[in-house]
C-alpha positions in Angstrom: 6.4 -3.8 -40.2 3.5 -1.6 -41.4 0.8 -4.2 -40.6 1.9 -4.7 -37.0 2.1 -1.0 -36.5 -1.4 -0.4 -37.7 -2.8 -3.4 -35.8 -1.1 -2.1 -32.6 -2.8 1.2 -33.0 -6.0 -0.6 -33.7 -5.7 -2.5 -30.4 -5.3 0.8 -28.6 -8.3 2.2 -30.3 -10.4 -0.9 -29.5 -9.4 -0.8 -25.8 -10.0 2.9 -25.5 -13.4 2.7 -27.2 -14.6 -0.2 -25.1 -13.5 1.6 -21.9 -15.7 4.5 -23.0 -18.7 2.3 -23.5 -18.5 2.5 -27.3 -19.9 -0.6 -29.1 -16.9 -1.8 -31.2 -17.8 -3.9 -34.2 -14.3 -4.7 -35.3 -13.0 -8.1 -34.2 -10.5 -7.9 -31.3 -8.0 -10.6 -32.3 -5.4 -8.9 -34.7 -5.4 -12.0 -36.9 -9.1 -11.4 -37.6 -8.9 -7.7 -38.6 -7.1 -5.2 -40.7 -6.0 -1.8 -39.7 -9.4 -0.1 -39.5 -11.5 0.0 -36.3 -15.3 0.6 -36.4 -17.7 1.4 -33.7 -21.4 2.1 -33.7 -22.6 5.7 -33.3 -26.2 6.9 -33.6 -25.4 10.1 -35.5 -22.2 8.8 -37.2 -22.2 11.6 -39.8 -22.6 14.3 -37.2 -20.0 12.8 -35.0 -17.5 12.6 -37.9 -18.2 16.2 -38.8 -17.6 17.3 -35.1 -14.3 15.3 -35.1 -13.3 16.9 -38.4 -13.8 20.3 -36.8 -11.3 19.2 -34.2 -8.9 18.2 -37.1 -9.5 14.5 -36.5 -10.5 12.7 -39.7 -12.7 9.6 -39.6 -15.4 8.2 -41.8 -18.9 8.3 -40.5 -22.1 6.9 -42.0 -24.6 4.1 -41.9 -24.6 4.2 -38.1 -20.9 3.7 -37.6 -17.5 5.5 -37.4 -14.4 4.0 -39.0 -11.0 5.0 -37.7 -8.1 4.1 -40.0 -4.7 4.3 -38.4 -1.7 3.7 -40.7 2.0 4.0 -41.0 2.0 7.8 -40.7 0.0 7.7 -37.4 1.4 7.0 -33.9 0.2 6.7 -30.3 -0.1 10.5 -30.0 -2.6 10.5 -32.8 -4.6 7.8 -31.0 -4.5 10.0 -27.9 -5.6 13.0 -29.9 -8.5 11.1 -31.3 -9.7 10.1 -27.8 -9.3 13.7 -26.5 -11.4 15.0 -29.4 -14.0 12.2 -29.0 -14.3 12.9 -25.3 -14.8 16.6 -26.1 -17.4 16.3 -28.9 -18.9 12.8 -28.6 -21.9 12.4 -26.4 -21.5 9.4 -24.2 -23.3 6.4 -25.5 -26.6 5.7 -23.8 -27.5 2.1 -22.7 -30.2 0.8 -25.0 -33.6 0.7 -23.5 -36.0 -2.0 -24.6 -39.6 -1.3 -24.8 -41.6 -3.8 -22.9 -45.4 -3.4 -23.4 -47.4 -3.7 -20.2 
């Protein structure tokens, strides 16, 4: 089933992104999401361009990256995405709140 396949890959993406400290904005429960997975990225357009240079195509803009696995993708594609992300994507920094003294 195409939907189950895409959602299975989406679950792998969500788990891998969270383990890397990436803020995932896609709901975790499969019944609450489609096949796309989105996460926040400060320079989303720049990160998408770096991933494209690694032959990994995602959409990046408006402060987020969208990864869209589908029927033609498999676990190896998810692994390749993470290998590329680990190479080109700066690790997310914890947000720092400004507290006036």
